DODREN-530055 format. One line per 2 residues: number of its first residue (from 0); their letters; for each residue x, y, z of C-alpha. Coordinates in steps of 0.05 Angstrom, whole numbers, plus 5000, padded with zeros to 4 digits. Layout:
NUM> a> X Y Z ~ ...
***
This chain:
0> mr> 7726 6313 8403 ~ 7650 6331 8388
2> il> 7647 6258 8366 ~ 7674 6240 8445
4> va> 7626 6292 8473 ~ 7571 6262 8430
6> gi> 7589 6187 8455 ~ 7587 6213 8526
8> ta> 7530 6251 8527 ~ 7490 6188 8486
10> lt> 7516 6140 8547 ~ 7493 6190 8595
12> lt> 7426 6192 8567 ~ 7415 6117 8563
14> ff> 7448 6120 8630 ~ 7387 6156 8659
16> wv> 7347 6131 8605 ~ 7344 6058 8631
18> sy> 7345 6079 8704 ~ 7280 6107 8705
20> gg> 7241 6050 8671 ~ 7247 6075 8598
22> ys> 7263 6011 8578 ~ 7202 5982 8601
24> yv> 7165 6014 8555 ~ 7209 5979 8497
26> pv> 7175 5912 8488 ~ 7246 5876 8479
28> ik> 7281 5913 8525 ~ 7227 5910 8567
30> ei> 7233 5829 8564 ~ 7308 5832 8573
32> gt> 7291 5882 8639 ~ 7242 5842 8666
34> ey> 7286 5776 8674 ~ 7351 5801 8697
36> yg> 7324 5850 8755 ~ 7272 5785 8776
38> ke> 7339 5737 8770 ~ 7361 5784 8829
40> kv> 7305 5775 8878 ~ 7298 5721 8926
42> at> 7283 5660 8903 ~ 7231 5661 8946
44> tt> 7189 5721 8917 ~ 7142 5723 8861
46> ev> 7123 5792 8821 ~ 7076 5821 8797
48> tt> 7077 5890 8757 ~ 7023 5945 8761
50> nq> 7009 6011 8739 ~ 7045 5999 8670
52> nn> 7029 6042 8618 ~ 7060 6013 8548
54> na> 7031 6078 8513 ~ 7069 6120 8558
56> ts> 7112 6178 8514 ~ 7129 6223 8575
58> tn> 7201 6212 8608 ~ 7157 6249 8668
60> ek> 7120 6183 8675 ~ 7131 6146 8744
62> pp> 7169 6083 8718 ~ 7126 6015 8734
64> hi> 7111 5992 8799 ~ 7142 5916 8813
66> vi> 7105 5881 8867 ~ 7134 5825 8900
68> hi> 7102 5766 8938 ~ 7141 5734 9000
70> kt> 7131 5658 9005 ~ 7097 5642 9064
72> pe> 7139 5626 9118 ~ 7142 5564 9150
74> hv> 7125 5588 9222 ~ 7089 5658 9211
76> ka> 7107 5699 9278 ~ 7059 5765 9270
78> iy> 7041 5827 9307 ~ 6968 5865 9289
80> ms> 6987 5936 9263 ~ 6923 5977 9258
82> sw> 6910 6026 9194 ~ 6917 6093 9240
84> va> 6991 6062 9255 ~ 7006 6043 9196
86> gs> 6995 6111 9164 ~ 7043 6147 9215
88> ps> 7109 6134 9199 ~ 7143 6160 9263
90> ir> 7107 6112 9301 ~ 7093 6043 9257
92> kn> 7177 6055 9254 ~ 7187 6037 9321
94> lv> 7134 5962 9311 ~ 7189 5947 9243
96> rl> 7245 5955 9270 ~ 7209 5910 9336
98> vd> 7191 5859 9274 ~ 7270 5864 9242
100> tt> 7302 5855 9310 ~ 7258 5790 9342
102> el> 7233 5725 9323 ~ 7175 5766 9293
104> na> 7172 5752 9218 ~ 7109 5783 9197
106> iv> 7055 5846 9210 ~ 6984 5837 9188
108> id> 6962 5910 9171 ~ 6883 5929 9170
110> vk> 6860 5943 9102 ~ 6786 5952 9113
112> dn> 6771 5960 9187 ~ 6704 5952 9218
114> tg> 6686 6022 9205 ~ 6686 5996 9132
116> ll> 6737 6046 9105 ~ 6794 6028 9058
118> sw> 6865 6041 9084 ~ 6886 6063 9015
120> dg> 6835 6112 9008 ~ 6862 6168 9049
122> rv> 6887 6142 9119 ~ 6950 6104 9103
124> sd> 6973 6158 9035 ~ 7043 6114 9030
126> ld> 7013 6047 9041 ~ 7044 6010 8970
128> df> 7119 6044 8989 ~ 7110 6014 9065
130> vd> 7092 5955 9036 ~ 7154 5956 8997
132> el> 7203 5966 9059 ~ 7169 5916 9090
134> hs> 7191 5863 9041 ~ 7254 5899 9036
136> kn> 7261 5871 9112 ~ 7232 5797 9077
138> iy> 7174 5808 9134 ~ 7115 5775 9099
140> vi> 7050 5833 9105 ~ 6984 5799 9116
142> ar> 6928 5852 9097 ~ 6866 5838 9151
144> ia> 6805 5862 9122 ~ 6742 5860 9162
146> af> 6691 5833 9126 ~ 6613 5832 9150
148> qd> 6613 5890 9199 ~ 6619 5947 9158
150> pl> 6584 6023 9164 ~ 6602 6050 9105
152> yv> 6582 5986 9058 ~ 6506 5993 9100
154> ke> 6509 6071 9084 ~ 6512 6054 9005
156> hp> 6478 5994 9010 ~ 6418 5990 9066
158> eq> 6376 5935 9035 ~ 6430 5884 9049
160> av> 6437 5910 9125 ~ 6415 5867 9182
162> ls> 6350 5900 9194 ~ 6301 5915 9263
164> ka> 6239 5869 9263 ~ 6215 5934 9322
166> tg> 6225 5993 9264 ~ 6238 5955 9208
168> gi> 6286 6010 9204 ~ 6375 5986 9208
170> wr> 6390 5941 9267 ~ 6454 5967 9313
172> dn> 6490 5928 9353 ~ 6507 5949 9428
174> kg> 6555 6004 9403 ~ 6500 6024 9356
176> vp> 6542 6000 9292 ~ 6497 5963 9234
178> wv> 6522 5901 9192 ~ 6512 5873 9134
180> dp> 6465 5811 9130 ~ 6518 5752 9116
182> gs> 6487 5716 9075 ~ 6497 5781 9014
184> qd> 6541 5757 8958 ~ 6541 5817 8931
186> mw> 6581 5834 8992 ~ 6614 5765 8988
188> ky> 6640 5803 8917 ~ 6667 5854 8952
190> ie> 6705 5825 8998 ~ 6730 5786 8937
192> nv> 6757 5848 8903 ~ 6781 5887 8964
194> sk> 6821 5823 8976 ~ 6852 5820 8903
196> ds> 6862 5889 8906 ~ 6909 5892 8966
198> ya> 6942 5824 8936 ~ 6958 5869 8868
200> rg> 6985 5919 8924 ~ 7037 5868 8949
202> fd> 7004 5842 9009 ~ 7020 5767 9010
204> ei> 6955 5744 9039 ~ 6890 5760 9061
206> nl> 6871 5752 9133 ~ 6788 5753 9144
208> dy> 6767 5783 9209 ~ 6678 5792 9232
210> ir> 6668 5730 9175 ~ 6614 5713 9238
212> fp> 6543 5749 9246 ~ 6532 5792 9308
214> td> 6539 5771 9376 ~ 6518 5827 9419
216> gp> 6453 5882 9425 ~ 6378 5856 9418
218> ls> 6399 5795 9370 ~ 6316 5769 9383
220> dm> 6304 5844 9344 ~ 6345 5812 9276
222> tf> 6314 5805 9214 ~ 6358 5781 9149
224> pi> 6324 5820 9074 ~ 6369 5767 9049
226> sg> 6387 5703 9085 ~ 6314 5709 9101
228> er> 6291 5651 9147 ~ 6358 5615 9140
230> gl> 6391 5669 9180 ~ 6341 5655 9245
232> kd> 6359 5570 9240 ~ 6423 5558 9195
234> kp> 6480 5604 9213 ~ 6536 5561 9209
236> gi> 6515 5544 9144 ~ 6504 5625 9111
238> vs> 6579 5625 9139 ~ 6601 5566 9108
240> df> 6578 5589 9031 ~ 6613 5649 9050
242> yh> 6678 5605 9070 ~ 6685 5561 9007
244> yi> 6668 5626 8955 ~ 6715 5669 8985
246> te> 6777 5615 8993 ~ 6759 5589 8919
248> al> 6757 5663 8893 ~ 6824 5675 8918
250> hq> 6862 5610 8902 ~ 6845 5616 8830
252> dg> 6896 5669 8837 ~ 6938 5645 8873
254> ip> 6918 5682 8940 ~ 6933 5649 9010
256> vs> 6871 5669 9057 ~ 6868 5662 9131
258> gd> 6804 5673 9177 ~ 6799 5697 9249
260> lf> 6739 5662 9290 ~ 6723 5665 9363
262> gi> 6761 5617 9410 ~ 6706 5607 9447
264> im> 6680 5559 9392 ~ 6740 5503 9411
266> vt> 6725 5500 9479 ~ 6635 5496 9468
268> kv> 6583 5488 9420 ~ 6536 5531 9454
270> di> 6556 5597 9407 ~ 6563 5571 9348
272> pt> 6486 5566 9330 ~ 6483 5647 9343
274> lg> 6549 5666 9316 ~ 6552 5624 9244
276> qd> 6632 5599 9263 ~ 6653 5525 9258
278> mh> 6722 5504 9268 ~ 6714 5445 9228
280> ta> 6684 5484 9165 ~ 6742 5529 9175
282> le> 6807 5487 9187 ~ 6771 5448 9112
284> tf> 6773 5512 9080 ~ 6822 5567 9096
286> df> 6899 5557 9095 ~ 6895 5580 9160
288> vs> 6862 5593 9210 ~ 6872 5646 9270
290> pm> 6827 5625 9343 ~ 6828 5693 9382
292> vy> 6848 5649 9447 ~ 6848 5708 9487
294> ps> 6844 5686 9564 ~ 6808 5743 9587
296> hf> 6745 5724 9534 ~ 6734 5662 9565
298> ya> 6680 5651 9615 ~ 6686 5646 9688
300> gt> 6702 5567 9704 ~ 6735 5550 9643
302> ag> 6787 5500 9654 ~ 6778 5509 9725
304> fq> 6798 5587 9729 ~ 6743 5635 9752
306> np> 6789 5695 9719 ~ 6817 5658 9663
308> aa> 6860 5727 9640 ~ 6904 5713 9702
310> hp> 6927 5645 9687 ~ 6942 5644 9607
312> ge> 6987 5592 9596 ~ 6937 5541 9622
314> ii> 6879 5569 9578 ~ 6916 5555 9513
316> yf> 6934 5510 9535 ~ 6872 5474 9541
318> am> 6837 5513 9489 ~ 6887 5488 9438
320> kk> 6876 5426 9459 ~ 6812 5425 9445
322> ga> 6826 5458 9376 ~ 6879 5402 9362
324> ei> 6816 5350 9370 ~ 6771 5387 9324
326> ad> 6833 5386 9269 ~ 6841 5313 9274
328> ev> 6766 5307 9263 ~ 6777 5342 9201
330> as> 6835 5300 9186 ~ 6800 5242 9191
332> st> 6741 5266 9157 ~ 6782 5290 9098
334> gq> 6823 5235 9091 ~ 6886 5286 9096
336> at> 6946 5279 9151 ~ 6930 5304 9225
338> st> 7004 5343 9216 ~ 6973 5388 9162
340> ir> 6907 5408 9186 ~ 6930 5420 9250
342> ak> 6989 5468 9223 ~ 6937 5506 9194
344> yr> 6934 5542 9262 ~ 6951 5609 9279
346> pf> 6928 5628 9337 ~ 6913 5706 9365
348> yq> 6947 5718 9430 ~ 6930 5768 9490
350> df> 6989 5827 9493 ~ 6940 5876 9520
352> dm> 6906 5889 9599 ~ 6841 5854 9599
354> ga> 6818 5815 9662 ~ 6893 5819 9693
356> dy> 6958 5861 9678 ~ 6991 5816 9631
358> ta> 7065 5818 9637 ~ 7123 5795 9590
360> em> 7111 5723 9621 ~ 7039 5723 9620
362> vr> 7049 5744 9539 ~ 7108 5685 9533
364> aq> 7074 5630 9573 ~ 7015 5637 9510
366> it> 7060 5624 9463 ~ 7096 5563 9505
368> ag> 7029 5529 9517 ~ 7015 5531 9443
370> ek> 7084 5498 9421 ~ 7072 5444 9476
372> lg> 7018 5422 9427 ~ 7055 5430 9366
374> ie> 7032 5506 9346 ~ 7086 5546 9324
376> sw> 7059 5603 9289 ~ 7021 5651 9320
378> ml> 7000 5728 9323 ~ 6995 5784 9375
380> wd> 6943 5823 9395 ~ 6939 5891 9432
382> pa> 6884 5949 9399 ~ 6937 5996 9429
384> nk> 7003 5963 9383 ~ 7040 5973 9446
386> yt> 7072 5899 9454 ~ 7123 5872 9499
388> lg> 7194 5872 9481 ~ 7208 5823 9540
390> al> 7166 5765 9512 ~ 7197 5761 9456
392> kv> 7263 5729 9426 ~ 7318 5782 9406
394> e> 7356 5758 9348
***
């Protein structure tokens, strides 16, 4: 009887030891466990184990966090989620349900928004668990990182900020927001580190926004302590250098990277010297490029419409057709197939009221316009995160 009780006790202890990750602290068994559990995952994922402590002896230690990365879908269909919403489980659940029940398959989540705050530093307390939840539903998770508009970084490193000629102090845009000099390679390294940290936490892709010079405010009053004269005469060259740097740095770790650019630069070259953004460079470097082609943001008269916002389908077709021509130029100059470069486009479409009240038909008209040009990947943007269900196909 004693032998039977001892046997049952041993089996019970072994069960709980394995269940709570005890095997991970014994090298031989850990290898067996990794191989076994790895086979249980879908074939389109890769795994990274984080927070391991091989010297741990306490049974109260938290089991290692297994990070799973989902392979980039052939056609990404995403919505944007702010860090505020991501940090509110009662609100975000509705957006997760929206993705889970429609044609959507991805979510873009703020990791570093234009305040400079990192989402895991208090705003989204359960970020790792949330990413795991999304992956369990086979939802592709994209980390959005606002690059050169970063007040917190400026506060810590004022010597790297855009400065004012008139005062010698920190320059600010029309909203009173300071910017980092885009030529700062220290900032480039910081963006690289945040990107790699995001990937290590489970994000599947890095999406870079604000990868440009300031465009509003007293622009003639700007001076650049790091970029110097080049910041006044060759903004596209500086931004291009950053595009190459960040893409090469992330590719070394196998991290997909995409960039957000103003959609207007596909239609006119007037804004390129001010922004520093050039679609040719973006298509040459990034894995995916997201022109922000919100119809409300185009000049009056675009494609013959005085109020472009009221004609979303026509504006998207007009702008992305120009974009397709740029893609073909890049394909020709790099010796790549036109289909390869065109497939990099993943435009942001408008799902918010500006210039017109956006209906489900108006949102869908943008998607349809892109599809006519062979653009199957897209993302919807609404700063309030209230998306139009009627514009989406339900699955």
